[in-house]
C-alpha positions as CSV (number, residue, x, y, z in Angstrom):
1,X,17.9,7.8,-14.5
2,X,18.7,6.1,-11.4
3,X,16.4,3.4,-10.3
4,X,18.7,2.6,-7.0
5,X,22.5,1.8,-6.5
6,X,22.9,-1.1,-8.1
7,X,20.1,-1.0,-10.9
8,X,19.9,1.7,-13.5
9,X,18.0,2.6,-16.9
10,X,20.6,3.6,-19.6
11,X,19.0,4.9,-23.0
12,X,20.5,2.8,-25.5
13,X,22.8,4.7,-28.3
14,X,23.2,3.6,-31.8
15,X,26.2,1.8,-31.3
16,X,24.4,-0.9,-29.1
17,X,21.7,-1.5,-31.4
18,X,23.5,-4.9,-31.9
19,X,23.3,-5.7,-28.1
20,X,19.4,-4.6,-27.9
21,X,18.7,-6.5,-30.8
22,X,20.1,-9.9,-29.3
23,X,18.1,-8.9,-26.0
24,X,15.1,-8.2,-28.1
25,X,15.0,-11.9,-29.6
26,X,14.9,-13.6,-26.4
27,X,12.3,-11.9,-24.9
28,X,10.6,-12.5,-28.3
29,X,11.5,-15.9,-28.2
30,X,10.3,-16.6,-24.4
31,X,6.8,-14.1,-25.9
32,X,5.7,-16.6,-28.8
33,X,4.7,-19.5,-26.2
34,X,1.9,-16.9,-25.4
35,X,0.4,-15.8,-28.7
36,X,1.8,-14.7,-32.4
37,X,3.5,-11.9,-33.6
38,X,6.1,-10.6,-36.4
39,X,9.5,-11.3,-35.1
40,X,11.3,-9.1,-37.7
41,X,10.1,-6.3,-35.3
42,X,9.9,-3.9,-37.9
43,X,9.5,-0.8,-36.0
44,X,13.1,-1.7,-34.2
45,X,15.2,0.9,-36.0
46,X,12.7,3.9,-35.3
47,X,14.0,3.8,-31.4
48,X,17.2,5.7,-32.6
49,X,15.8,7.2,-35.8
50,X,11.9,8.7,-34.4
51,X,12.5,11.3,-31.5
52,X,9.0,9.8,-30.2
53,X,10.5,6.3,-29.6
54,X,13.3,5.6,-26.6
55,X,14.7,2.2,-25.9
56,X,16.1,1.6,-22.7
57,X,18.8,-0.9,-21.2
58,X,18.1,-1.9,-17.5
59,X,21.4,-2.6,-15.9
60,X,22.4,-4.1,-12.4
61,X,26.0,-2.5,-12.2
62,X,27.6,-2.8,-15.6
63,X,25.4,-6.0,-16.4
64,X,22.1,-5.7,-18.9
65,X,19.5,-7.5,-17.2
66,X,16.8,-6.1,-19.3
67,X,15.0,-3.8,-21.9
68,X,12.7,-1.6,-21.9
69,X,11.2,0.5,-25.5
70,X,8.4,3.3,-24.9
71,X,7.0,5.5,-27.3
72,X,3.8,7.6,-27.8
73,X,2.1,5.2,-30.6
74,X,-0.8,3.5,-28.6
75,X,-1.3,0.5,-31.0
76,X,-5.1,-0.1,-30.5
77,X,-6.2,3.6,-31.2
78,X,-6.3,4.9,-27.6
79,X,-5.5,8.1,-26.5
80,X,-2.3,7.9,-24.9
81,X,0.9,10.1,-23.8
82,X,3.2,6.9,-23.7
83,X,2.9,3.1,-24.3
84,X,5.5,0.5,-23.1
85,X,5.8,-1.1,-26.0
86,X,8.9,-3.5,-24.6
87,X,9.1,-4.5,-21.0
88,X,11.8,-7.3,-20.4
89,X,14.3,-8.6,-17.1
90,X,16.0,-11.7,-17.9
91,X,14.5,-14.8,-16.0
92,X,17.7,-15.1,-13.4
93,X,16.9,-11.5,-12.6
94,X,13.3,-11.4,-12.1
95,X,11.6,-11.6,-8.6
96,X,14.4,-9.2,-7.1
97,X,12.9,-5.8,-7.4
98,X,14.6,-4.8,-10.7
99,X,11.9,-4.7,-12.2
100,X,9.6,-3.2,-9.9
101,X,12.4,0.0,-9.6
102,X,12.8,-0.2,-13.0
103,X,9.0,0.8,-13.9
104,X,9.1,3.2,-10.8
105,X,12.0,5.5,-12.4
106,X,10.3,5.3,-16.2
107,X,7.1,6.9,-14.5
108,X,9.2,9.5,-12.8
109,X,10.4,10.8,-15.7
110,X,7.8,10.2,-18.0
111,X,4.5,11.8,-16.8
112,X,1.4,11.5,-18.6
113,X,-1.6,9.2,-19.5
114,X,0.2,5.6,-20.6
115,X,-0.9,2.0,-21.9
116,X,0.5,-1.2,-21.9
117,X,-0.5,-4.5,-23.2
118,X,0.6,-8.1,-22.5
119,X,-1.2,-11.5,-24.0
120,X,-3.5,-12.8,-21.7
121,X,-2.3,-16.5,-21.8
122,X,1.0,-14.6,-19.9
123,X,-0.2,-15.6,-16.6
124,X,3.2,-13.9,-15.0
125,X,2.3,-10.7,-16.8
126,X,-0.9,-10.3,-15.0
127,X,0.2,-11.0,-11.9
128,X,3.2,-8.4,-12.3
129,X,1.5,-5.9,-13.3
130,X,-1.1,-4.9,-11.7
131,X,1.3,-5.0,-8.4
132,X,4.0,-2.9,-9.7
133,X,1.6,-0.4,-11.1
134,X,0.1,0.1,-7.5
135,X,3.4,-0.1,-5.7
136,X,4.6,2.8,-8.0
137,X,1.5,4.9,-7.0
138,X,-0.8,4.4,-9.5
139,X,-4.6,4.1,-8.1
140,X,-6.6,4.3,-11.1
141,X,-6.2,1.3,-13.4
142,X,-8.4,0.8,-16.8
143,X,-8.4,-2.6,-17.7
144,X,-9.7,-3.3,-21.3
145,X,-9.7,-6.7,-22.6
146,X,-9.6,-7.3,-26.5
147,X,-9.1,-10.7,-28.2
148,X,-5.7,-12.2,-27.1
149,X,-4.4,-8.9,-25.1
150,X,-5.4,-7.6,-22.0
151,X,-4.4,-3.5,-22.2
152,X,-3.7,-1.3,-19.2
153,X,-4.8,2.3,-19.6
154,X,-3.4,4.5,-16.4
155,X,-2.4,8.7,-15.4
156,X,0.8,9.8,-13.5
157,X,0.3,13.1,-14.7
158,X,0.9,15.1,-11.7
159,X,-2.2,17.2,-11.3
160,X,-1.8,20.9,-9.4
């Protein structure tokens, strides 16, 4: 998926699992400031064996600057086509448009009812997601407040 001349998404191959695991651990370390979760990430291996899960690197040229995990399983039991399970841009690469371009590329390929969630205490995510979704043409976002997370539901289905 081409994002722009320099930033792009690359689906992670089986051989990429160690690199993806290291990047995921950096992301989870950062997230631990906002809430508790299983850092062993029990669904990690399923991203290479389950046809309803897709692991991606976000790259700037040949350098990996982030990751995203997409699947079809709502952890909250809502009806959804796609769940953005994880989305991470390395801190040094933030606020430069790479995250926005990556989200736009994802939404160009995966059409349907979407869901994503973030910890309520994560002020950066609270600011990032509504702006990025708006820039991506998403007009109707349903916000669901849960105990320690905010869930965003939206659709990018093409209606003829």
